[in-house]
C-alpha positions as CSV (number, residue, x, y, z in Angstrom):
1,M,-24.7,-3.6,-15.8
2,K,-25.2,-0.6,-13.5
3,S,-25.6,-2.8,-10.5
4,L,-22.5,-4.8,-11.4
5,L,-20.5,-1.6,-11.7
6,L,-21.8,-0.4,-8.4
7,C,-20.8,-3.6,-6.6
8,L,-17.4,-3.6,-8.3
9,F,-16.8,-0.1,-7.1
10,I,-17.7,-0.9,-3.6
11,V,-15.4,-4.0,-3.6
12,L,-12.6,-1.7,-4.9
13,F,-12.7,0.1,-1.7
14,F,-13.2,-2.8,0.6
15,N,-16.8,-2.4,1.6
16,A,-17.6,-5.8,0.0
17,C,-21.2,-4.9,-0.4
18,A,-21.7,-5.4,3.3
19,S,-22.5,-3.3,6.4
20,I,-19.8,-0.8,7.2
21,A,-17.9,-1.1,10.4
22,T,-17.6,2.1,12.5
23,V,-14.2,3.8,12.9
24,E,-14.0,2.5,16.5
25,E,-14.8,-1.1,15.3
26,R,-12.0,-0.8,12.7
27,I,-9.5,0.4,15.2
28,N,-10.6,-2.4,17.6
29,T,-9.9,-4.9,14.8
30,S,-6.4,-3.5,14.5
31,N,-5.8,-3.7,18.3
32,K,-7.0,-7.3,18.4
33,L,-4.6,-8.2,15.5
34,I,-1.6,-6.7,17.3
35,K,-2.4,-8.0,20.8
36,D,0.5,-10.0,22.2
37,K,2.5,-9.5,19.1
38,Q,5.2,-7.4,20.8
39,T,4.9,-4.5,18.4
40,K,5.2,-0.9,19.4
41,K,2.7,1.7,18.3
42,E,4.0,5.1,17.3
43,V,2.6,8.1,15.4
44,L,5.2,9.7,13.1
45,H,4.6,13.4,12.8
46,T,5.8,14.6,9.4
47,S,5.6,18.0,7.7
48,T,2.3,17.1,6.1
49,F,0.5,14.2,7.9
50,S,0.8,12.2,11.1
51,L,1.3,8.5,10.1
52,Y,0.3,5.6,12.4
53,S,3.1,3.0,12.6
54,L,3.8,-0.4,14.2
55,Q,7.4,-1.2,14.9
56,K,9.2,-4.4,15.7
57,T,12.9,-3.8,15.2
58,S,16.2,-2.9,16.9
59,S,19.5,-2.3,15.2
60,C,19.2,-3.4,11.6
61,N,21.1,-2.6,8.4
62,T,17.9,-2.9,6.4
63,L,14.4,-2.1,7.5
64,R,11.4,-3.7,5.8
65,V,8.5,-1.3,5.6
66,Y,4.9,-2.3,4.8
67,I,2.6,0.3,3.5
68,E,-1.2,-0.1,3.8
69,G,-3.8,0.0,1.1
70,D,-6.2,2.8,0.4
71,G,-8.7,1.6,3.0
72,L,-12.3,2.6,3.1
73,S,-12.2,5.4,0.5
74,W,-15.8,5.2,-0.6
75,V,-19.0,3.8,1.0
76,S,-20.9,3.8,-2.3
77,R,-20.3,4.9,-5.9
78,R,-21.3,8.5,-5.1
79,K,-20.5,8.8,-1.4
80,V,-17.0,9.3,0.0
81,S,-16.2,7.7,3.3
82,N,-15.7,10.0,6.3
83,N,-12.7,8.0,7.4
84,P,-10.3,5.8,5.4
85,T,-9.2,3.5,8.2
86,P,-9.4,0.1,6.6
87,I,-12.0,-2.6,7.3
88,N,-9.5,-5.3,6.4
89,P,-6.0,-4.0,7.0
90,L,-4.3,-6.5,4.8
91,A,-0.8,-4.9,4.8
92,M,-0.9,-5.0,8.6
93,K,-1.8,-8.7,8.5
94,L,1.2,-9.3,6.2
95,F,3.4,-7.3,8.5
96,L,2.4,-9.5,11.4
97,K,2.9,-12.7,9.5
98,D,6.5,-11.6,8.5
99,V,9.0,-13.3,10.8
100,S,11.6,-10.6,10.2
101,S,13.0,-8.9,13.3
102,C,13.5,-5.6,11.4
103,K,10.1,-4.5,10.2
104,I,7.8,-1.5,10.3
105,Y,4.1,-1.0,9.3
106,L,2.9,2.4,8.1
107,A,-0.7,3.2,7.6
108,R,-1.9,5.8,5.1
109,P,-2.7,9.4,6.0
110,C,-5.8,9.7,8.2
111,Q,-6.0,6.0,9.0
112,Y,-6.0,5.3,12.8
113,T,-5.2,9.0,13.5
114,N,-7.0,12.3,14.3
115,D,-5.2,14.7,12.0
116,N,-6.6,18.1,11.4
117,K,-4.9,18.1,8.0
118,C,-7.2,15.4,6.8
119,E,-9.5,16.2,3.9
120,K,-11.5,13.7,1.9
121,K,-9.5,14.4,-1.2
122,Y,-6.5,12.7,0.4
123,W,-8.2,9.3,0.3
124,T,-9.9,9.9,-3.1
125,S,-8.5,12.1,-5.9
126,H,-5.3,13.1,-4.1
127,R,-4.5,9.8,-2.4
128,Y,-1.0,9.6,-4.1
129,S,-0.5,13.4,-4.1
130,K,2.8,15.2,-3.6
131,E,1.8,16.0,0.0
132,V,1.1,12.3,0.7
133,I,4.4,11.1,-0.7
134,T,6.2,13.9,1.1
135,S,4.8,12.5,4.4
136,Y,6.4,9.1,3.7
137,I,9.7,10.6,2.7
138,D,9.7,12.4,6.0
139,A,8.6,9.3,7.9
140,F,11.5,7.3,6.4
141,D,13.9,10.0,7.4
142,L,12.5,9.8,11.0
143,L,12.9,6.0,10.9
144,K,16.4,6.2,9.7
145,Q,17.3,8.7,12.4
146,K,15.8,6.4,15.0
147,F,17.2,3.0,13.9
148,A,20.3,4.1,12.0
149,N,19.7,1.6,9.2
150,K,21.5,1.7,5.9
151,D,18.6,1.2,3.6
152,F,15.0,0.0,3.2
153,E,12.9,-2.7,1.6
154,V,9.4,-1.5,0.8
155,I,6.3,-3.6,0.5
156,G,3.0,-1.9,-0.6
157,Y,-0.4,-3.5,-0.8
158,S,-2.9,-2.3,-3.4
159,G,-2.8,1.6,-3.3
160,G,0.1,1.2,-1.0
161,G,1.9,-0.3,-3.9
162,A,1.6,3.1,-5.7
163,V,2.9,4.9,-2.7
164,A,5.8,2.5,-2.3
165,S,6.7,2.9,-6.0
166,L,6.5,6.7,-5.9
167,L,8.5,6.7,-2.7
168,S,11.1,4.5,-4.3
169,A,11.4,6.9,-7.1
170,K,12.1,9.8,-4.7
171,R,14.7,8.2,-2.5
172,D,18.2,6.7,-3.0
173,D,18.1,4.3,0.0
174,I,15.4,1.8,-1.1
175,S,17.1,-1.4,-2.2
176,F,14.0,-3.5,-3.0
177,L,10.4,-2.7,-3.9
178,V,7.6,-5.3,-3.6
179,T,4.0,-4.7,-4.5
180,V,1.1,-6.9,-3.6
181,A,-1.9,-6.4,-5.9
182,G,-0.4,-3.0,-6.5
183,N,-2.1,-0.1,-8.2
184,L,0.9,0.7,-10.4
185,D,-0.8,2.8,-13.0
186,H,-3.9,4.6,-11.5
187,K,-4.6,6.5,-14.8
188,Y,-5.0,3.2,-16.7
189,W,-6.9,1.7,-13.7
190,T,-9.5,4.4,-13.4
191,Q,-10.1,4.3,-17.2
192,R,-10.3,0.5,-17.2
193,H,-13.0,0.5,-14.5
194,N,-14.7,3.8,-15.7
195,I,-14.3,5.4,-12.2
196,S,-13.3,8.9,-11.1
197,S,-9.9,10.1,-12.1
198,L,-7.2,10.5,-9.4
199,Y,-6.4,13.8,-10.9
200,G,-4.5,15.1,-7.9
201,S,-2.2,12.1,-7.6
202,L,1.2,11.3,-8.9
203,N,1.4,8.2,-11.1
204,P,4.3,5.7,-10.9
205,P,4.8,5.3,-14.7
206,S,5.7,9.0,-14.8
207,F,8.8,8.1,-12.8
208,A,9.9,5.1,-14.9
209,K,13.4,6.5,-15.4
210,E,14.0,6.8,-11.7
211,L,12.4,3.4,-11.0
212,Q,14.2,1.3,-13.6
213,N,17.4,0.9,-11.5
214,I,15.5,-0.4,-8.5
215,K,15.1,-4.2,-8.1
216,Q,11.4,-4.9,-7.8
217,V,8.9,-7.7,-7.7
218,H,5.2,-7.3,-8.4
219,L,2.8,-10.0,-7.0
220,I,-0.5,-10.3,-8.8
221,G,-3.6,-12.4,-8.0
222,E,-4.8,-14.5,-10.9
223,K,-8.4,-13.9,-9.9
224,D,-8.0,-10.3,-8.8
225,R,-10.9,-8.3,-10.5
226,V,-9.8,-5.1,-8.9
227,I,-6.2,-4.8,-10.0
228,D,-5.4,-7.5,-12.6
229,K,-2.3,-8.2,-14.6
230,S,-3.2,-5.5,-17.2
231,I,-2.4,-2.8,-14.6
232,F,1.2,-4.2,-14.2
233,N,1.5,-4.5,-18.0
234,S,0.6,-0.9,-18.5
235,Y,3.2,0.2,-15.9
236,N,5.8,-2.1,-17.3
237,S,5.3,-0.7,-20.8
238,Y,6.8,2.7,-19.8
239,F,10.2,1.2,-19.1
240,K,13.1,1.2,-21.6
241,D,15.0,-1.3,-19.4
242,T,13.0,-3.9,-17.6
243,S,15.9,-6.0,-16.4
244,N,15.2,-5.2,-12.7
245,I,11.5,-5.8,-12.9
246,R,9.9,-9.2,-12.1
247,Y,6.3,-10.2,-11.7
248,V,4.6,-13.3,-10.4
249,V,0.9,-14.3,-11.0
250,L,-0.4,-16.4,-8.1
251,E,-3.1,-18.9,-9.0
252,E,-6.5,-18.6,-7.2
253,F,-5.5,-15.3,-5.4
254,T,-7.9,-12.4,-5.5
255,H,-7.4,-8.8,-4.3
256,Q,-7.7,-9.8,-0.7
257,K,-7.8,-13.6,-0.6
258,G,-4.7,-15.8,-0.5
259,W,-2.1,-13.4,0.7
260,E,-2.3,-13.6,4.4
261,E,-2.4,-17.3,4.8
262,N,0.4,-17.8,2.3
263,W,2.6,-14.8,3.1
264,T,5.4,-16.6,4.9
265,E,5.8,-19.0,2.0
266,I,5.6,-16.2,-0.5
267,I,8.4,-14.3,1.1
268,D,10.6,-17.5,1.3
269,K,9.9,-18.3,-2.3
270,Y,10.1,-15.0,-4.1
271,Y,12.6,-12.9,-2.1
272,H,15.4,-14.7,-4.0
273,M,14.4,-12.5,-6.9
274,K,16.1,-9.6,-5.2
C-alpha cells in the first residue's frame, strides 16, 4: 500500500515514476514544441510574479487564455522539486493545437522564468494563494491593455483549472470558463489522496456565489486516477444554482492521455455549451 501511494503521489506531480528531466531539458522541450508555430514569447511582469507567456493574437474581442498545470511540484513523496517547470506541458500543447487566432498561453509562477520571488511554497502549499491569483489578475490587465479585447475565455489544465476558476471569481470580464482535469476542490482532493494540505491556497468552492453566474464546462477523464469525477462533484455541491455549470466525462481519457490528440475535436464539440 505504501509503495502504491508513493507512485500515485509522484504521478500526481508528473514525474511518472521515471527519471526527472533537468530544467534545461524541460525548457528545451517547450522550445521544440513552439518551433515554427509563429508564437511570440513574452514575460509578463506583475506585482507579484513574472509569468511566462506565449501569444498568437492581434485585434480580438475575446482572448482565449490557457493556464498551465502545477508542473513538477514534487520529485518524491517527501522531496519538493527545486523548479516547477513541467515535464509535460499539456496546457501548452492544447494551446498549440487550438486553431483560434486569438489565444494566449500562461505558465504558472516560477515555470520557465528566473524570478527572485520564487519560493517552494508557491508550487506546493501556496500554489493557489492570494499572491498567485493576484499575478494572473495583473497579467490579464496587461493583456487587455495590449490587445484591447472586450473579454476572456479561460481554459485551465489540472491545477491551472483551480487558478482559472479563482481568477474567474475575481474578474468581471471572463465570459467562459473551461477546466481540463481541473483541481476544482483542493481541500477534498488532498483529503481523498491523503496528501499534504494546500493550507496557503484559496479554494474555488469558497467562491461559489461569485462563480455561479459564469458559464463553465468541466472536462473529466473517465480513467483519471489523479483528479476524478468526485472532485467535480464536491465542487458542484457548493452551488445553489448550477444552471451555468456543465461537465463532460470523456471515455478512456486519463489525467494526461487523450487530451492533446483530440483537442481540436473537443473544442468543436463542446464549445456549443457556452
